[in-house]
BAROTOR-329982 format. One record per atom (N, C-alpha, C): residue in one letter; x, y, z. Coordinates in steps of 0.02 Angstrom, whole numbers, padded with zeros to 5 digits, always signed. Atoms other than C-alpha are relative to their C-alpha. Example, Ala and Ser with C-alpha at 12.3 -4.5 7.8 and 13.67 -1.06 7.14 Angstrom:
<atoms>
A+00045-00059+00000A+00615-00225+00390A+00045+00060+00000S-00042-00059-00003S+00684-00053+00357S-00039+00055+00037
</atoms>
This chain:
<atoms>
M+00014-00057+00007M+00015-00009-00001M+00018+00064-00001E-00043-00068+00003E+00075+00171-00040E+00000+00042+00044G-00014-00054-00057G+00140+00273+00101G-00018-00045+00059G+00034+00025-00060G+00054+00160+00225G-00014-00069+00019S+00012+00079-00005S+00010-00019+00301S-00052-00003+00025L+00071+00020-00040L-00180-00030+00359L-00015-00057-00039V+00014+00061+00035V-00195-00166+00228V+00030-00068+00022I-00023+00079-00039I-00083-00294+00330I-00003+00009+00067N-00001-00008-00078N-00122-00232+00511N-00014-00067+00026N+00025+00061-00030N-00212-00401+00533N+00055-00056+00000K-00060+00053-00004K-00053-00497+00501K+00058+00022+00041H-00035+00017-00049H+00105-00535+00584H+00081-00002-00023L-00074+00002+00029L+00295-00513+00570L+00015-00086-00001N-00027+00116+00013N+00349-00703+00511N+00046+00012-00064I-00047+00004+00062I+00521-00715+00419I+00039-00030+00026T-00024+00049+00003T+00569-00891+00420T+00056-00024-00039S-00040+00032+00056S+00678-00914+00279S+00033+00093-00039E-00028-00058+00052E+00770-00787+00140E-00044-00021-00072I+00034+00012+00063I+00666-00869+00001I-00066-00015-00007G+00088+00010-00008G+00479-00886+00056G-00032+00058-00043K+00052-00036+00040K+00351-00802-00061K+00007+00066+00048L+00002-00061-00052L+00384-00608+00005L-00078+00022-00025K+00058-00028-00002K+00214-00543+00072K-00005+00065+00021A+00002-00064-00014A+00259-00389+00150A+00069+00025+00010V-00048-00022-00004V+00412-00270+00139V+00000+00066+00029L+00001-00073-00016L+00463-00092+00222L+00079+00017-00042L-00046-00033+00047L+00555+00021+00084L+00014+00075+00027H+00011-00059-00013H+00595+00193+00087H+00028+00045-00079R+00026-00030+00040R+00563+00303-00056R+00062+00041-00003P-00035-00046+00004P+00732+00398-00120P-00019+00074-00001G+00031-00077-00016G+00703+00590-00081G+00056+00053-00007R-00033-00038+00009R+00775+00750-00077R+00063+00001+00044E-00061+00022-00039E+00898+00691+00052E+00061-00013-00048L-00060+00009+00034L+01012+00639-00089L+00033+00065-00051E-00044-00090+00027E+01018+00820-00160E+00027+00042+00042R-00049-00047-00055R+01097+00865-00017R+00078-00038+00016L-00061+00020-00006L+01247+00764-00052L+00040+00034-00064T-00055-00050+00049T+01390+00872-00108T+00074-00045-00012P-00064+00024-00017P+01569+00819-00150P+00031+00001+00057E-00043+00002-00070E+01647+00884-00006E-00026-00034+00072F+00028+00059-00072F+01536+00769+00130F-00030-00057-00042L+00023+00075+00015L+01512+00605+00012L+00030-00033+00049H-00046+00035-00059H+01648+00533+00134H-00045-00013+00065D+00043+00013-00068D+01559+00560+00281D-00063-00025+00001L+00064+00027+00021L+01385+00514+00202L+00004-00067-00024L-00013+00088+00000L+01463+00342+00161L+00000-00010-00089F+00004-00001+00075F+01448+00391-00031F+00054+00005-00041D-00059+00006+00049D+01573+00370-00186D-00036+00049-00065D+00029-00037+00064D+01465+00470-00309D-00072+00046+00026I+00076-00028+00010I+01300+00581-00340I-00033-00013-00048P+00041+00030+00047P+01169+00497-00396P-00058+00054-00032W+00045-00040+00031W+01037+00590-00502W-00074-00021+00009L+00051+00016-00056L+00887+00585-00397L-00095-00020-00037K+00055+00020+00038K+00743+00583-00536K+00002-00060-00032R+00005+00058+00019R+00793+00447-00618R+00008-00063+00049M+00004+00031-00047M+00850+00365-00460M-00078-00034+00038Q+00066+00007-00040Q+00672+00370-00396Q-00047-00025-00049Q+00033+00038+00053Q+00598+00304-00569Q+00027-00057+00006E-00021+00078-00011E+00713+00144-00542E-00031-00031+00068H+00012+00025-00062H+00665+00133-00357H-00083-00022+00000H+00071-00003-00006H+00472+00142-00397H-00012-00079-00052Q+00016+00059+00035Q+00487+00004-00533Q+00021-00076+00044F-00013+00022-00062F+00578-00091-00396F-00067-00026+00032A+00056+00023-00072A+00422-00080-00277A-00049-00041-00049I+00049+00038+00044I+00313-00113-00424I+00011-00093-00017E-00016+00083+00000E+00397-00288-00457E-00020-00039+00037M+00007+00032-00072M+00361-00339-00277M-00091+00025-00001S+00071-00016+00012S+00176-00268-00279S-00037-00040-00043S+00034+00024+00045S+00125-00335-00431S-00001-00077+00001R+00000+00058+00000R+00164-00504-00375R-00028-00045+00082G+00025+00004-00080G+00060-00486-00194G+00026+00002+00064C-00043-00036-00053C+00176-00402-00097C-00011+00058+00021D+00019-00085-00018D+00114-00254+00017D+00063+00033+00021V-00032-00020-00011V+00237-00135+00011V-00004+00080+00050M+00012-00066-00037M+00257+00002+00146M+00059+00040-00002Y-00061-00031-00014Y+00385+00140+00177Y-00003+00044+00061Y-00011-00028-00066Y+00462+00222+00319Y-00022+00076+00003E+00033-00068-00012E+00391+00403+00269E-00055-00010+00030G+00062+00013-00049G+00222+00327+00299G-00015-00018+00040L+00005+00011-00071L+00254+00248+00440L+00005+00044+00050L-00038-00070-00027L+00335+00395+00524L-00059+00044+00014E+00049-00022+00004E+00192+00498+00466E-00068-00006+00048E+00063+00029-00023E+00056+00387+00532E+00025+00012+00095I-00006-00020-00071I+00140+00382+00722I+00021+00061+00015L-00027-00067-00018L+00187+00548+00714L-00073+00053+00015Q+00055-00064-00013Q+00001+00623+00729Q-00037-00022+00068D+00013-00007-00086D+00005+00567+00905D+00048+00077+00037E-00034-00047-00027E+00058+00718+01006E+00053-00009+00032V-00063+00020-00051V+00173+00648+01133V+00047-00038-00034V-00071+00035+00032V+00258+00531+01010V+00032+00064-00033R-00029-00049+00049R+00277+00682+00898R+00045+00039+00036R-00047-00053-00032R+00362+00801+01029R+00074-00048+00031Q-00055+00042-00018Q+00474+00657+01088Q+00040-00024-00059F-00045+00019+00080F+00528+00601+00910F+00045+00062-00013V-00037-00049+00024V+00573+00785+00876V+00058+00008+00048Q-00053+00010-00041Q+00673+00788+01041Q+00083-00042-00005D-00040+00056+00018D+00772+00629+01006D+00024+00027-00071V-00017-00018+00074V+00792+00684+00817V+00065+00040+00017V-00048-00050-00023V+00889+00853+00888V+00065-00006+00035K-00044+00024-00036K+00976+00760+01031K+00061-00037-00040N-00040+00039+00024N+01043+00635+00907N+00048+00052-00049C-00020-00033+00044C+01107+00772+00804C+00072+00043+00044K-00048-00018-00046K+01224+00838+00948K+00035+00059+00011I-00003-00062+00007I+01214+01021+00933I+00032+00026+00058A-00037-00019-00054A+01269+01039+01107A-00017+00076+00016N+00018-00064-00020N+01183+01210+01129N-00072+00006+00024L+00057+00045-00019L+01031+01168+01230L-00046+00084-00044Q+00038-00074+00042Q+00950+01384+01165Q-00011-00027-00074L-00004+00024+00081L+00986+01317+00987L-00042-00058+00001E+00056+00073+00009E+00909+01151+01015E-00069+00015+00017D+00068-00006+00003D+00753+01227+01077D-00026+00034-00043I+00028-00036+00046I+00741+01341+00943I-00023-00043-00073I+00021+00040+00054I+00755+01205+00808I-00057-00049+00014E+00038+00062-00037E+00638+01085+00922E-00071+00044-00024D+00076-00034+00015D+00489+01221+00910D-00017+00032-00058Y+00001-00007+00090Y+00541+01256+00723Y-00046-00057-00020V+00029+00063+00028V+00506+01084+00691V-00072-00025+00023L+00080+00022-00015L+00360+01036+00791L-00058+00065-00020S+00046-00036+00017S+00268+01193+00717S-00035-00029-00075K-00005+00029+00056K+00278+01091+00561K-00063-00064+00013S+00065+00069-00006S+00130+00940+00510S+00046-00061+00013P-00038+00061-00022P+00180+00768+00551P+00043-00032-00058K-00026+00011+00059K+00221+00740+00356K+00045+00030+00002E-00042-00053+00025E+00322+00887+00349E+00072-00025+00075I-00061-00001-00060I+00426+00840+00525I+00020-00069-00029A-00043+00059+00015A+00453+00655+00463A+00054+00023-00073E-00052-00035+00035E+00525+00745+00310E+00077+00020+00010I-00066-00033-00040I+00649+00850+00406I+00036-00035+00020A-00041+00047-00034A+00697+00702+00493A+00039-00049-00049I-00028+00048+00055I+00745+00611+00342I+00046+00046-00049V-00014-00033+00055V+00789+00745+00207V+00058+00058+00052G-00045-00028-00033G+00887+00856+00363G-00026+00068+00009L+00010-00068-00005L+00882+01034+00418L+00055+00045-00027H-00063-00044+00022H+00999+01157+00321H-00008+00058+00046K-00015-00053-00033K+01055+01304+00419K-00051+00068-00039D+00071-00059+00038D+00952+01412+00288D-00082-00025+00007D+00066+00014-00016D+00795+01320+00319D-00027+00033+00055L+00023-00042-00067L+00788+01394+00492L-00010+00085-00021P+00003-00087+00020P+00710+01580+00473P+00052+00022+00032V-00056-00036-00018V+00829+01714+00501V-00023+00015+00077K+00010-00009-00078K+00740+01780+00650K-00014-00050+00056K-00002+00058-00044K+00743+01615+00738K+00083-00019+00000R-00067+00021+00005R+00937+01587+00700R+00037+00038+00057R-00041-00016-00048R+01059+01580+00849R+00065-00021-00001Y-00060+00030+00014Y+01237+01563+00785Y+00035-00024+00052Q-00074+00029-00036Q+01375+01457+00883Q+00063+00013-00026L-00070-00020+00021L+01554+01493+00871L+00022-00060-00064V-00033+00036+00066V+01568+01335+00768V-00041+00008-00060D+00034-00010+00059D+01443+01402+00649D+00058+00041-00050Y-00067-00050+00025Y+01588+01529+00618Y+00042-00020-00030I-00051+00037+00021I+01720+01426+00621I+00022-00046-00048K+00010+00058+00040K+01654+01283+00517K-00045+00042-00048E+00039-00027+00024E+01560+01387+00408E-00033-00042-00075S+00019+00048+00035S+01565+01252+00277S-00046-00042+00007Y+00051+00042-00009Y+01443+01143+00358Y-00050+00014-00001P+00074-00041+00010P+01281+01174+00313P-00046-00033+00035F+00038+00051-00042F+01177+01053+00430F-00013+00020+00077Y+00034+00008-00078Y+01071+01081+00607Y-00008-00078-00008I+00026+00074+00002I+00993+00908+00549I+00019-00039-00062N-00041+00022+00048N+01105+00806+00443N-00050-00045-00041P+00069+00054+00049P+01012+00724+00286P+00014-00080+00001L-00022+00092-00023L+01008+00524+00299L-00011-00028-00089P+00001+00027+00053P+01052+00471+00102P+00000-00066+00008N+00003+00071-00017N+01074+00298+00159N-00061-00057+00002L+00068+00046-00018L+00884+00259+00203L-00016-00035-00044Y+00037+00041+00046Y+00846+00189+00052Y+00019-00073-00002F-00010+00082-00006F+00958+00021+00098F-00033-00007+00070T+00044+00005-00047T+00820-00017+00222T+00031-00072+00032R-00011+00080-00032R+00895-00201+00251R+00049+00025+00067D-00065-00013-00053D+01053-00121+00367D-00047+00016+00064T+00037-00018-00067T+00932-00048+00502T-00029-00046+00048G+00046+00043-00053G+00837-00188+00550G-00012-00076-00044V+00013+00078+00033V+00801-00386+00506V-00044-00015+00045A+00052+00051-00041A+00652-00489+00557A+00027-00079+00016I-00022+00058-00002I+00688-00639+00623I-00043-00042+00030G+00060+00043-00031G+00556-00772+00651G-00051+00051+00012K+00061-00067-00008K+00414-00650+00735K+00033+00049+00033G-00018-00045-00037G+00538-00549+00814G+00038+00049-00049L-00042-00061+00043L+00642-00380+00768L+00066-00002+00026T-00075-00010+00013T+00827-00352+00752T+00007+00077-00012I-00010-00057+00019I+00854-00165+00778I+00067+00020+00011C-00087+00014-00010C+01043-00148+00724C+00016+00065+00034R-00045-00060-00015R+01176-00032+00792R+00043+00004-00059M-00022-00011+00054M+01243+00044+00663M+00079+00020+00002K-00056-00028+00002K+01434+00061+00635K+00017+00067-00005T-00021-00071+00022T+01455+00233+00570T-00075+00050+00033L+00057-00063-00022L+01367+00400+00654L-00050+00016-00057A+00029-00028+00050A+01308+00444+00486A-00083-00025-00003R+00055+00049-00001R+01173+00302+00504R-00040-00010+00050E+00008+00003-00076E+01133+00310+00680E-00073+00017+00006R+00087-00032-00020R+00954+00411+00666R-00025-00058-00043E+00047+00048+00034E+00902+00277+00544E-00034-00062+00049T+00030+00069-00059T+00873+00147+00684T-00041+00041+00039M+00036-00047-00046M+00814+00276+00794M-00104-00003-00023F+00080+00003+00037F+00651+00285+00669F-00034-00067+00004L+00038+00048-00006L+00633+00097+00650L-00024-00004+00078E+00023+00016-00049E+00634+00090+00847E-00073+00038+00006Y+00046-00045-00009Y+00507+00223+00840Y-00078-00037-00021I+00059+00056+00030I+00400+00116+00719I-00029-00067+00040Y+00019+00072-00048Y+00414-00035+00817Y-00043+00019+00065R+00046-00015-00052R+00347+00041+00974R-00066+00037+00005Y+00078-00056-00011Y+00194+00159+00916Y-00022-00027-00069H+00036-00009+00065H+00160+00093+00750H-00055-00092+00012N+00018+00046+00003N+00018-00050+00757N+00019-00065-00031F-00027+00068+00024F+00081-00174+00638F+00058-00039+00032F-00056+00029-00037F+00226-00214+00741F-00027-00053+00053R+00038+00028-00051R+00105-00275+00882R+00062-00005+00056K-00055+00003-00040K+00260-00234+01017K-00009-00060+00037G+00026+00056-00050G+00175-00343+01150G+00024-00060-00019E-00012+00061+00057E+00185-00497+01024E+00066-00015-00041T-00051-00004+00049T+00340-00454+00944T+00056+00007+00049P-00064-00005-00038P+00513-00491+01037P+00042+00044-00047L-00053-00044+00056L+00661-00357+01006L+00055-00039+00019W-00064+00025-00005W+00807-00465+00985W+00073+00029+00013Y-00064-00035-00014Y+00935-00322+00985Y-00032+00076-00015D-00001-00080-00002D+00930-00128+01010D+00059+00028-00016Y-00051-00039+00023Y+01016-00001+00920Y+00041+00050+00051K-00043-00034-00054K+01074+00084+01091K+00042-00053+00029E-00047+00048-00020E+01170-00073+01126E+00074+00008-00024P-00057-00032+00009P+01360-00042+01124P+00037-00047-00068Y-00039+00020+00062Y+01420-00176+00985Y-00043+00005-00061S+00036-00030+00075S+01386-00137+00800S-00028-00074-00034I+00040+00049+00037I+01282-00269+00691I-00049+00035-00049E+00029-00039+00051E+01201-00219+00532E-00037-00053-00051G+00045+00050+00023G+01061-00295+00437G+00017-00050-00079G-00013+00040+00075G+01160-00336+00267G+00044-00056+00020D-00054+00069-00021D+01267-00471+00371D-00037-00054+00031I+00032+00065-00046I+01119-00583+00442I-00047-00019-00062L+00031+00056+00030L+01035-00709+00331L-00042-00052+00034V+00039+00049-00018V+00888-00801+00374V+00009-00051-00035L+00002+00059+00040L+00931-00968+00301L-00065-00057+00015S+00047+00042-00018S+00785-01064+00386S-00028+00017+00063K+00022-00017-00061K+00670-01070+00524K+00037-00021+00062E-00036+00021-00042E+00812-01144+00638E+00073+00008-00018V-00078-00013+00015V+00970-01085+00555V+00007+00081-00019V-00002-00075+00012V+01020-00894+00544V+00089+00001-00036A-00088-00004+00004A+01203-00846+00465A+00004+00074+00012I-00022-00063-00003I+01283-00682+00511I+00079+00018-00010G-00082-00032+00032G+01447-00598+00428G+00017+00030+00061C-00050-00054-00047C+01581-00536+00550C+00038+00033-00044S-00024-00029+00042S+01632-00401+00438S+00021+00079+00011E-00016-00061-00007E+01687-00210+00411E-00050+00035+00065R+00052-00027-00030R+01514-00165+00490R-00030-00045+00067T+00039+00032-00058T+01477-00301+00617T+00047-00048+00051S-00047+00031-00052S+01561-00359+00771S+00001-00075+00015A+00015+00077-00026A+01598-00519+00850A-00052+00003+00046R+00031-00004-00054R+01533-00464+01013R-00075+00006-00014G+00052-00017+00006G+01377-00400+00929G-00043-00078-00037I+00029+00079+00020I+01349-00578+00830I-00031-00047+00080E+00009+00054-00056E+01375-00668+01001E-00060+00037+00040V+00052-00032-00046V+01244-00549+01095V-00069-00023-00039L+00068+00020+00052L+01109-00576+00943L+00011-00091+00009A+00007+00091+00016A+01161-00771+00925A-00025-00022+00079N+00010+00027-00079N+01132-00798+01130N-00073+00008+00004R+00080-00015-00024R+00956-00726+01123R-00037-00029-00049L+00039+00042+00036L+00909-00809+00966L-00005-00066+00021L-00011+00066-00022L+00972-00977+01036L-00039-00009+00076E+00031+00014-00073E+00885-00949+01202E-00068+00004-00001K+00078-00035-00009K+00710-00865+01176K-00022-00010-00068G+00050+00015+00088G+00697-00903+00972G-00006-00074-00011E+00003+00065+00027E+00667-01053+00876E+00060-00018-00035I-00044+00004+00040I+00835-01032+00802I+00048-00060+00039K-00038+00050-00013K+00961-01192+00831K+00065+00013-00003K-00072-00026+00001K+01128-01121+00755K-00007+00044-00026V-00009-00052+00039V+01195-00984+00707V+00077+00000-00031L-00063-00013+00039L+01336-00973+00577L+00030+00074-00006A-00036-00064+00003A+01461-00833+00605A+00036-00009-00053I-00038+00001+00054I+01540-00802+00448I+00051+00056-00012E-00075-00046+00004E+01723-00695+00439E-00003+00019-00072I-00006-00006+00077I+01722-00610+00282I+00055+00062-00001P-00063-00039+00020P+01872-00487+00216P-00045+00060+00047F+00037-00072-00026F+01848-00313+00314F+00013+00041-00055T+00003-00043+00044T+01837-00206+00158T-00045+00023-00031R+00082-00030+00043R+01710-00090+00072R-00022-00025-00049A+00028+00060+00058A+01712-00201-00075A-00043-00049+00030Y+00040+00037-00020Y+01642-00326+00041Y-00025+00013+00058M+00025-00044-00058M+01550-00214+00160M-00044-00053+00041H+00057+00036-00033H+01412-00343+00215H+00019-00072-00037L+00012+00073+00032L+01394-00540+00194L-00043+00003-00068D+00030-00004+00061D+01260-00496+00075D+00032+00027-00068T-00022-00040+00069T+01363-00403-00053T+00061-00072-00022V-00042+00059+00034V+01463-00586-00075V-00033-00050+00006L+00039+00063+00012L+01332-00711-00044L-00077+00007+00025T+00069+00001-00015T+01147-00733-00052T-00042-00050+00002M+00042+00056+00009M+01015-00870-00052M-00058+00000-00039V+00035-00004+00060V+00922-00889-00216V-00057-00058-00011D+00056+00055-00002D+00827-01071-00184D+00021-00059+00062Y-00019+00045-00074Y+00828-01208-00072Y+00070-00019+00005D-00052+00026-00002D+00989-01270-00100D+00048+00035-00052K-00049-00032+00055K+01074-01136-00209K+00005+00080+00029F-00038-00043-00033F+01170-00990-00157F+00049+00041-00065T-00039-00026+00056T+01256-00856-00283T+00058+00053+00040V-00086+00006-00040V+01442-00820-00216V+00027+00049-00049F-00069-00018+00034F+01574-00693-00271F+00054-00041-00021P-00028+00057+00002P+01690-00809-00348P+00084+00013+00038G-00063+00002-00023G+01860-00832-00251G-00015+00004+00080V+00008-00024-00052V+01783-00769-00093V-00022-00061+00060E+00011+00053-00051E+01739-00948-00023E+00054-00018+00039G-00065+00006-00032G+01915-00959+00012G+00027+00025+00062L-00003-00048-00051L+01917-00816+00114L-00030-00007+00053L+00047+00021-00066L+01782-00853+00234L+00014-00056+00053R+00000+00064-00051R+01795-00941+00393R-00057+00009+00044V+00083+00020-00040V+01631-01010+00474V+00013-00046+00056Y+00002+00028-00057Y+01599-01049+00639Y-00076-00007+00024E+00054+00005-00038E+01441-01135+00717E-00015+00024+00064L+00024-00041-00079L+01368-01055+00870L-00052-00053+00035T+00062+00041-00024T+01244-01172+00969T-00006+00016+00074K+00001-00034-00066K+01176-01144+01137K+00028-00017+00039G-00033+00008-00061G+01286-01135+01287G-00030+00011+00056R+00037+00008-00073R+01258-01109+01475R+00012+00075+00005L+00011-00068-00012L+01294-00926+01476L+00019+00037-00063S-00014-00030+00075S+01369-00882+01296S-00004-00059-00056P-00002+00075+00060P+01358-00994+01129P+00065-00027-00001K-00046+00050+00008K+01472-01139+01108K+00020+00015-00086A-00010-00023+00076A+01565-01092+00942A+00058-00063-00025R-00048+00065+00011R+01643-01232+00831R+00020+00017-00069P-00032-00019+00091P+01749-01208+00657P-00023-00053-00050M+00034+00046+00053M+01671-01278+00513M+00068-00002-00057K-00049+00017+00038K+01781-01346+00384K-00012+00062-00068N+00013-00053+00054N+01703-01223+00230N-00045+00022+00010L+00067-00033+00017L+01561-01130+00182L-00047-00060-00026K+00030+00040+00032K+01496-01277+00088K-00023-00045+00031E+00014+00034-00061E+01505-01387+00224E-00044+00020+00047A+00061-00042-00056A+01417-01263+00355A-00066-00004-00048L+00080+00005+00019L+01265-01238+00234L-00021-00050-00010M+00028+00056-00002M+01252-01417+00198M-00021-00020+00057K+00010+00031-00083K+01250-01482+00379K-00036+00036+00011S+00054-00025-00021S+01149-01353+00432S-00079+00033-00017L+00069+00020+00037L+01020-01350+00316L-00027-00054-00021K+00013+00063+00011K+01023-01538+00306K-00006-00025-00084L+00000+00019+00068L+01048-01543+00127L+00065-00046-00031Q-00048+00049+00026Q+01136-01683+00007Q+00060+00060-00016G-00068-00048+00034G+01241-01526-00084G-00040+00057-00009V-00002-00064-00001V+01228-01354-00105V+00039+00024-00060D+00011-00024+00048D+01237-01266-00266D+00041+00070+00001L-00012-00063-00011L+01352-01105-00254L+00028+00029-00081I-00010-00008+00050I+01336-01010-00400I+00035+00086-00017Q-00059-00058-00012Q+01487-00899-00442Q-00028+00067-00054S+00044-00053+00056S+01417-00715-00516S+00063+00003-00048G-00026-00013+00053G+01504-00656-00678G+00018-00059-00020G-00001+00059+00046G+01494-00816-00752G+00066-00043+00028G-00068+00023-00021G+01668-00856-00646G+00065+00034-00011D-00068-00023+00028D+01769-00760-00736D+00009+00068+00044A-00020-00052-00057A+01871-00647-00631A-00007+00060+00011I+00014-00070+00011I+01871-00482-00699I-00082+00027-00007T+00068-00022+00009T+01687-00487-00761T-00036-00012+00072A+00015+00004-00063A+01651-00544-00576A+00009+00066+00041A-00027-00059-00042A+01740-00399-00489A-00029+00054-00027R+00056-00067+00020R+01656-00266-00592R-00070-00001+00019E+00067-00012-00035E+01490-00337-00569E-00019+00002+00057Q+00005-00009-00072Q+01507-00360-00398Q+00014+00057+00040W-00011-00074-00036W+01557-00171-00354W-00086+00014-00033N+00077-00030+00006N+01367-00161-00443N-00045-00041+00011D+00064+00034-00064D+01293-00278-00294D-00015-00067-00059S+00042+00063+00029S+01264-00432-00434S-00010-00052+00047T-00010+00051-00034T+01284-00551-00291T-00059+00023+00074N+00045-00016-00032N+01157-00437-00186N-00084-00016-00014T+00070+00020+00049T+00995-00518-00264T-00061-00010+00069L+00054-00011-00032L+00829-00499-00170L-00051-00073-00023A+00053+00049+00024A+00732-00677-00180A-00061+00013+00037I+00055-00020-00017I+00552-00632-00184I-00047-00084-00001G+00041+00069+00017G+00497-00827-00194G+00058-00070-00006P-00066+00042+00013P+00605-00996-00195P+00006-00003-00078G-00054-00014+00062G+00719-00977-00353G-00022+00048-00061E+00023-00073+00034E+00658-00802-00402E+00019+00063+00018V-00031-00044-00020V+00741-00664-00384V+00013+00068-00035I-00011-00071+00052I+00762-00466-00422I+00080+00016+00006T-00064-00027+00026T+00933-00396-00482T+00002+00061-00040Y-00023-00041+00054Y+01004-00272-00576Y+00008-00016-00087N-00008+00027+00065N+00992-00271-00756N+00081+00005-00041R-00068-00003+00023R+01171-00215-00787R+00046-00045+00016N-00032+00057-00010N+01239-00367-00714N-00003-00050-00040E+00026+00028+00053E+01216-00449-00870E+00031-00077+00017A-00042+00064-00001A+01350-00600-00849A-00032-00056+00063S+00020+00040-00054S+01295-00650-00680S-00070-00004+00001N+00061+00022+00001N+01108-00642-00724N-00005-00060-00048E-00003+00067+00035E+01145-00763-00859E+00012-00061+00027T-00035+00050-00023T+01225-00861-00752T-00048-00041+00051L+00056+00023-00042L+01089-00877-00628L-00068-00036-00033R+00049+00032+00035R+00964-00921-00769R+00025-00063-00016K-00032+00069+00004K+01072-01070-00810K+00002-00040+00045H+00002+00037-00059H+01064-01134-00643H-00082+00013+00022G+00085+00004-00003G+00862-01122-00663G-00026+00049+00050I+00021-00045-00042I+00845-00968-00568I-00059+00060-00054K+00020-00052+00034K+00720-00841-00631K+00002+00062+00024V-00031-00056-00035V+00779-00672-00631V-00046+00049-00029I+00044-00072+00012I+00673-00506-00643I+00043+00048+00012E-00039-00040+00009E+00778-00374-00692E-00025+00083+00024I+00024-00036-00015I+00768-00212-00623I+00070+00075-00028E-00058-00062+00030E+00869-00025-00706E+00015+00003+00084G-00031-00013-00065G+00982+00012-00564G+00058+00058-00008S-00068-00044+00010S+01119+00132-00648S+00004+00053+00064E+00018-00043-00059E+01057+00269-00514E+00014-00029+00076L+00005+00025-00085L+01017+00159-00361L+00070-00012+00012V-00066+00021-00027V+01185+00077-00363V+00060+00035+00017R-00056-00048-00014R+01287+00224-00344R+00000-00001+00071G-00007-00011-00069G+01249+00216-00158G+00021-00074+00025R-00034+00069-00020R+01336+00039-00163R-00055-00062+00041G+00042+00041-00007G+01188-00074-00146G-00044-00033-00033G+00047+00017+00043G+01075-00192-00216G-00065-00026+00003P+00067-00013-00020P+00901-00248-00217P-00015-00029+00073R+00003+00025-00076R+00928-00347-00049R+00000+00038+00042C-00010-00052-00053C+01002-00193+00033C-00063+00060+00003M+00046-00033-00018M+00851-00093-00022M-00071-00029+00017S+00065+00020-00020S+00715-00198+00065S+00006-00037+00059L-00017+00026-00056L+00684-00243+00240L-00072-00056-00015P+00058+00031-00003P+00564-00396+00214P-00033-00023+00079L+00037+00009-00071L+00421-00419+00364L-00033-00057+00004I+00041+00054+00003I+00320-00560+00295I+00027-00048-00056R-00006+00064+00058R+00352-00723+00197R-00030-00051+00001D+00047+00058-00004D+00258-00867+00160D+00058-00051+00033S-00045+00061-00023S+00331-01025+00266S+00028-00052-00065I-00021+00046+00048I+00433-01147+00165I+00005-00074+00028
</atoms>
């Protein structure tokens, strides 16, 4: 449903696989926050390039249409935030938390900004929280400059824009009937997870009393959703990466093993580089026994099986990725489909454009970027149905279809 979720309020969070038919998903439509990217601040905001917003929105709309046309309810961050901000108490607390998150460190200026934002409608407040508040957005008569404004005149925002929000996978993950609200590694994305917690606490879709919270963004150890793969009802894989810490994995694994239906957690250590930012940039599940993988990375991965222990999970090294997947999923064999057709140069080029970051919308049916021609053809040769979307602008944020989606409900398999 465009911008909202009323149509699925009678359903409950349920994710027990990566490949069950997708029934509900949370997205964020790229907006004006992307137009606030400038070369000077690209690094701080985790971008390598400046996308063309109009084309980006067209591409994202096609992505949403491919899912909704197949019976998936599509919800949007901006719509859910607007709904919960109808409540005056929630609205006031939300604005206070947004301003506090920006660490302005001037109480009088914080009060001025809060009063200005609270004078807006719920829709406008949600937009400011995402798009940011430029110093010039605040009326002249309301401004009260700090020394830092004069010393660092080039920094233009009181409230930072959130250009990475369209990668909704990273901020949270549904596991079973519970929710993981991630602790982001970088400060640039911290406020995104605060949004998800507000939605969890105040939106009736999540039925807070019935939905366990496996992890909270206020916890000290980083863990990001791109590193978490729900392989089955009883098995979760979590990448130990540039963005996800070993301690974060242990904390989450312990709770899943103690209180959920999860019997095993596979901790997969991947190279700590931007090219392999998350586990799902090098490995995704596309069918019951099929995975797409960046060629050569299998030999670089170290896999550990975590099972329930007395106080913390027991860890056991596994021989390799293939054996770990076969044993944990009780399969006779696993097909690791190499992206780029197995060609090193093609695979490296297409992996930079997120060829392995596929989104399964059903068993053996995935959404990919059309620019990854060799990888898509390889998937088809292995019996996978490939739904291609344009991604020339979306990919500039270094993420693919899986990164851009937070599945909320899948059919059980």
